MARGUFI-512591 format. One line per 10 residues: number of its first residue (from 0); their letters; for each residue x negated, y negated, z negated of C-alpha. Coordinates in steps of 0.1 Angstrom, whole numbers, plus 2048, in hexadecimal, padded with zeros to 3 digits. Each point is the difference from the previous one (the first is absolute). Layout:
BEGIN
NUM	A	X,Y,Z | ...
***
This chain:
BEGIN
0	MKNIKLGKLW	800,800,800 | 7F1,7DF,80A | 80C,7ED,7E1 | 7FA,815,7E2 | 811,7E9,7E8 | 81F,7FD,815 | 800,826,802 | 7FD,803,7DA | 81D,7E6,7FC | 816,814,818
10	DSLHSSYWFV	7F8,820,7ED | 809,7F0,7DF | 821,7F3,80E | 808,821,811 | 7FB,813,7DF | 817,7E8,7EC | 825,803,7F9 | 807,7DB,803 | 7F3,7F6,823 | 819,812,817
20	PTIMAVSAIA	81E,7F8,7EA | 7F5,7DC,7FE | 7FE,7FD,826 | 822,810,804 | 80F,7E9,7E5 | 7F3,7E2,813 | 80E,80E,820 | 822,804,7EF | 800,7DC,7F7 | 7F7,7F6,823
30	LAVTMLSIDR	81B,817,80E | 81A,7F1,7E8 | 7F7,7DC,80A | 802,809,825 | 822,812,7FE | 80F,7E4,7EB | 7F4,7E7,81A | 811,814,81C | 820,802,7EC | 800,7DA,7F9
40	TGASEAIEKL	7FB,7F9,825 | 820,814,809 | 7ED,819,815 | 810,81C,7EC | 822,7F8,80F | 7F4,80B,822 | 7F1,820,7F1 | 821,807,7ED | 810,809,821 | 7EB,81F,801
50	GWIYTGGPEG	815,80F,7E4 | 7E5,80C,7E9 | 7FA,7E0,7EC | 80E,7FC,7DD | 821,7EC,801 | 80B,800,7DC | 806,7E3,7E9 | 7E9,7F0,7E6 | 80C,816,7E3 | 7FA,820,814
60	ARSLLSAVAG	7DE,7F4,80B | 7F6,7F8,7DC | 80C,821,7F4 | 7EE,812,81B | 7DE,7EF,7FC | 803,802,7DA | 806,825,802 | 7E2,805,818 | 7E9,7EA,7EB | 809,811,7DF
70	SIISVAATAF	7FE,823,80D | 7DF,7FB,813 | 7EE,7F1,7E2 | 80B,81E,7EB | 7F3,818,81B | 7E0,7EC,802 | 7FB,804,7DA | 806,826,803 | 7E8,803,81D | 7E6,7EE,7ED
80	SITIVALQLA	805,816,7E2 | 7FC,81F,817 | 7E0,7F2,80E | 7F2,7FB,7DD | 808,823,7F7 | 7EF,80C,820 | 7E1,7ED,7F6 | 800,80F,7DE | 803,823,80E | 7E4,7F9,819
90	ASNFGPRILR	7E9,7F3,7E4 | 806,81E,7EA | 7FF,81B,81C | 7E6,7F2,818 | 7EC,7E6,7ED | 802,7DB,7FA | 7E9,7F9,81E | 81B,80E,817 | 818,7E4,7F6 | 7F1,7E9,81A
100	NFMKDTGNQI	80C,817,81B | 824,7FD,7F3 | 7FD,7DA,7FC | 7F7,7FB,824 | 81D,816,80C | 811,7EA,81A | 821,812,7FE | 806,7F8,7DB | 7F6,7DB,806 | 819,7FD,81C
110	VLGTFIATFI	81C,810,7EC | 7FB,7E8,7E3 | 7FD,7E3,818 | 820,809,812 | 815,801,7E0 | 7F1,7DF,7F4 | 805,7EF,822 | 824,80B,801 | 807,7F3,7DD | 7F0,7DE,807
120	YCLLVLRTIH	812,7FD,821 | 822,807,7F1 | 7FA,7E7,7E4 | 7F6,7E4,818 | 81E,806,816 | 818,804,7E2 | 7F8,7DD,7F3 | 80C,7F0,821 | 823,80F,800 | 81B,7E6,7F7
130	GEGDGYSVFV	825,806,7FC | 81D,7E7,7FF | 7FE,7F9,7DA | 7DA,7FB,7FF | 801,7DB,808 | 7EF,806,821 | 80C,807,823 | 807,824,806 | 7E1,811,80D | 7FC,826,806
140	PQLSVTVGIV	7DF,808,812 | 80F,81D,813 | 7E0,809,813 | 7EB,7FE,7E1 | 818,817,7ED | 7FF,819,81C | 7DA,800,7FF | 803,807,7DB | 816,81E,807 | 7E6,80C,819
150	LALASIGVLI	7E4,7FC,7E6 | 815,814,7E7 | 804,81C,819 | 7DA,7FF,806 | 7FA,802,7DB | 815,820,7FE | 7EB,80F,81B | 7E0,7F5,7EE | 80D,810,7E0 | 805,821,811
160	YFIHHAATII	7DD,7FE,80E | 7F2,7F7,7DE | 810,81E,7EF | 7EF,817,81A | 7E0,7EC,7FF | 7FD,800,7DA | 804,826,800 | 7E5,804,81A | 7E4,7E9,7F5 | 7FC,813,7DE
170	QTSHVISEIS	7FB,821,811 | 7DD,80D,7FD | 7FC,808,825 | 80A,7DD,809 | 7E8,7F0,7E8 | 7E3,815,80B | 808,7FA,825 | 802,7DA,7FB | 7DE,800,7EE | 7F2,815,81C
180	ADLNDAIKRL	80C,7E6,819 | 7EF,7E5,7EC | 7E0,815,801 | 802,803,826 | 806,7DA,803 | 7E2,7F9,7EA | 7EA,817,815 | 808,7EC,81F | 7F1,7E1,7EF | 7E4,814,7EF
190	FPEKIGYGAS	7EB,7EC,7E9 | 7E8,7F0,804 | 80F,7F0,81F | 7E9,7F2,81A | 7EA,7E5,7F0 | 7EB,7F4,81D | 7F1,81D,814 | 7F3,821,7F4 | 7DC,80C,804 | 80B,81B,819
200	QHKRSFGEIP	80F,7E7,817 | 7DF,7ED,805 | 7E9,81E,7FB | 7EF,7EE,7E2 | 7ED,812,7E6 | 807,7FC,7DB | 7DC,7F8,7FA | 808,7DB,807 | 809,7FA,7DB | 7E7,7E6,7F4
210	ANFDAEVPIK	7E2,80F,7EE | 805,7E9,7E3 | 825,807,7FD | 7FB,80A,7DC | 7FF,7DB,7F9 | 825,7FE,806 | 815,7ED,7E7 | 824,808,7F4 | 820,7EC,805 | 814,805,7E1
220	ATGSGYIQAI	826,808,801 | 815,7E4,7F3 | 81E,816,7F7 | 809,824,7F6 | 817,818,813 | 803,819,81C | 7F2,7F5,822 | 81E,802,816 | 7F0,7F2,81F | 7E0,7EF,80D
230	DDGKLMKIAC	801,7E4,819 | 7E4,80F,816 | 802,7E5,81A | 7FA,7E5,7E6 | 7E2,813,7F2 | 7F1,803,822 | 806,7DC,808 | 7EF,7F5,7DF | 7E3,817,807 | 7FA,7F2,823
240	QQNLLFRLKY	804,7DC,7F6 | 7E8,802,7E2 | 7E9,81A,810 | 805,819,7E4 | 801,825,7FB | 81B,80E,7E9 | 801,822,7EF | 823,807,7F3 | 801,812,7DE | 825,809,802
250	RPGKFVVKGS	819,80B,819 | 827,7FD,7FF | 80F,816,7E5 | 7E4,7FA,7E7 | 804,7EE,7E0 | 7EB,7E0,7FA | 7F8,7F2,7DE | 7FC,7DB,7FD | 7DC,7F7,7FF | 7F4,820,811
260	DLVMIFPEKR	7EB,7FF,820 | 818,7FD,81D | 7E8,7FA,81D | 7DA,801,803 | 7F2,7E4,815 | 7DF,7FB,812 | 7EE,7E8,800 | 807,7F2,7DE | 7F7,7DC,807 | 821,7FA,812
270	VNLKLTTQIN	816,80A,7E3 | 814,7E4,7F0 | 822,7FA,7EF | 812,7F9,821 | 7F4,820,80F | 80A,814,7E1 | 823,7F2,803 | 803,807,825 | 7F5,824,7FC | 817,807,7E3
280	DAFILGNERT	81D,7F1,815 | 7F9,81B,81A | 809,81B,7E6 | 825,803,7F9 | 805,80E,7DD | 820,80E,7F1 | 80F,814,7E3 | 804,81F,814 | 7F2,812,81D | 810,7FE,823
290	EQQDVEFPIN	7FB,813,820 | 7FA,7E1,815 | 7DA,807,802 | 7FD,81D,7E7 | 804,821,812 | 7F9,813,7E0 | 81E,7F3,7EE | 81B,815,812 | 7E9,81E,7FB | 800,7F9,7DA
300	QLVEIALRAI	826,7FD,800 | 804,822,810 | 7E7,80E,7E8 | 812,7F1,7E2 | 821,810,80B | 7EE,822,804 | 7F0,7FE,7DE | 821,7F8,7EF | 810,81D,813 | 7E6,81A,7F4
310	SPAVNDPFTA	800,7F3,7DC | 80D,818,7E6 | 81D,7E9,7F8 | 80D,802,824 | 7F1,81F,810 | 80B,7F9,823 | 7E5,80F,818 | 816,7FB,81E | 7FE,7DA,7FD | 7DA,803,7FC
320	IECIDRLSAG	7FE,815,81F | 814,7E7,814 | 7E8,7E5,7F4 | 7E2,815,80B | 810,805,822 | 804,7DA,804 | 7DC,7FB,7F4 | 7F3,819,819 | 812,7ED,81C | 7F1,7DF,7F5
330	LSHLAQKNFP	7DD,80E,7FD | 804,811,822 | 808,7DD,80E | 7E3,7F1,7EE | 7E8,81A,80C | 806,7F4,824 | 7F8,7DC,7F8 | 7DF,7EE,804 | 7F8,7F2,7DE | 7F2,7DD,805
340	SPYRYDLDNN	7DB,7FA,7F8 | 7FA,7ED,7DF | 7E7,7EA,814 | 812,7E4,812 | 7F1,7E9,819 | 80A,7DE,810 | 801,7F8,825 | 7DB,7F9,800 | 7F8,823,7F2 | 7F6,7F2,7DE
350	LRVIADPVTF	808,815,7E2 | 819,7ED,7EB | 814,818,7EA | 7F9,821,7EF | 821,80D,7F5 | 809,81A,7E5 | 80C,81B,818 | 81B,81A,7FE | 7F4,823,809 | 812,81F,80A
360	AGLTDAAFNQ	7EF,813,7E3 | 80C,7E6,7E7 | 824,802,80D | 7FE,826,7FF | 7F5,7FE,7DC | 81D,7E9,7F8 | 819,818,810 | 7F4,821,7F2 | 7EB,7FB,7E0 | 81C,7FB,7E6
370	IRQYSTSDVA	818,819,810 | 7E5,81A,800 | 7F6,7F9,7DC | 824,802,7F3 | 80B,81E,815 | 7E5,81A,7F9 | 819,818,7F1 | 81B,7F9,81A | 7FB,819,81C | 819,7F1,818
380	VTIRLLEAIA	7F1,7DD,7FE | 7DD,80E,802 | 808,814,81F | 811,7E2,811 | 7E1,7EA,7F8 | 7EA,819,813 | 819,802,81C | 800,7DA,802 | 7DA,800,804 | 803,81A,81C
390	SIAPFTRNKK	81A,7EB,812 | 7EB,7E1,7FD | 7E0,811,80D | 809,800,826 | 804,7DA,7FF | 7DD,7F9,7F1 | 7E6,7F3,818 | 7DF,801,7ED | 7ED,816,7E8 | 803,7E7,7E3
400	DRAALLRHAD	826,801,800 | 7FF,826,802 | 7E7,802,7E4 | 818,7EB,7EA | 81C,817,807 | 7EA,81F,7F9 | 7F5,7F2,7DF | 825,7FE,7F5 | 807,823,80D | 7E3,80D,7EB
410	MIQRGSHEGV	80C,7EE,7E1 | 823,80D,804 | 7F3,823,805 | 7EA,7FF,7E1 | 81C,7F0,7EB | 818,81C,80A | 7E8,81A,7F2 | 802,7EF,7DE | 825,7F6,800 | 811,81E,811
420	SEELDRKAVE	802,81F,7EB | 811,818,819 | 7E8,812,817 | 818,801,81E | 806,7DB,7FC | 7DB,7FA,801 | 7FD,816,81F | 81B,7EA,811 | 7ED,7E1,7F7 | 7E0,80F,80D
430	ERYQVAVKAL	811,809,822 | 80B,7DC,804 | 7DE,7F4,7F7 | 7EF,816,81B | 819,7F2,819 | 7F7,7DC,7F6 | 7DB,807,802 | 804,810,823 | 814,7E2,80C | 7E5,7E8,7F3
440	Q	7E4,814,812
***
């Protein structure tokens, strides 16, 4: 994304419950003003000939809009209560870090926005209706009332959708598939994104790092929090303008403590307060991790669900197996990607940024380590881990990636000897292990 901060703002708005309902509420106000203007100009009289427009008197219009407004706000309160219950179930069953996926569900936001918009529209139109004893000339905005009826019908349709949607989004398979989709989206913008040009593109050697690079000085972090995104373009621009070399100490997803070394800079003589502020401004910190530039975060979410599933309190290996299947699909996708070099060059082939890289081995560790450690006595999960490694193997393209997978296969096999007591079960694990080793060779 060209503008990292705009992307972060949009991500925050998209994962909030107030943004879409607010837009729809403002749209309802604009619609009410427009419809009332049309009614006051007398244009509705021509439309009345079509036969579908409301033709009742002021009392009927008031009763109709009052009934719609009262019932819709009651339904909105019920829908909101159901949503809160769904969030509580998600937090207890899948983990609190999964709540963000529910918060950014567009369907729930539109449902809440539709009810609020209908309620506001009816109130605004209701206040303009005047009968004979009100001290004003009789005015019944027939077209506006008709639109209110249409909105009421639309709200009923949205309510039916919401009942189905609320029952769907808390299903385990749906939650896992949504996180898997987030993982695939994150892979497409695999971090670090292009900061300048990689060494391979210009056939440069990594020996161009200055011999006295040990004299680099740190830029301290001015805040604490998770790195949600890094404005790579801004860092490259600063490095080119000031003729500097940056070495990033952190990548998105890592937690930074205020006062810790954020970026190492060479040469030190160009470091000043203004430069410190500019560099800190390129790092967007937050209270939680996001998948905007953190490809490991969706992997951790799937792992968290799997760990809760195989815990003694839940004992649901089928959910864990489903998570492993999704992890194997994501790692198969990652194995086909060219991981960017940590050495980034400008247009003049000058080394400007050394990033903290994401590696396939590191992502494999994030996906398999904890599940392996907590499932040594669970034969079904252990077997599926080995099957997942065998399914990823054909997509690997270098020895380093295959070595990372083989290391995990070896650890799974050794753990099974200690955790599995039944001889036939150990034999089944050994068979899957041999299949995985053969696939990796």
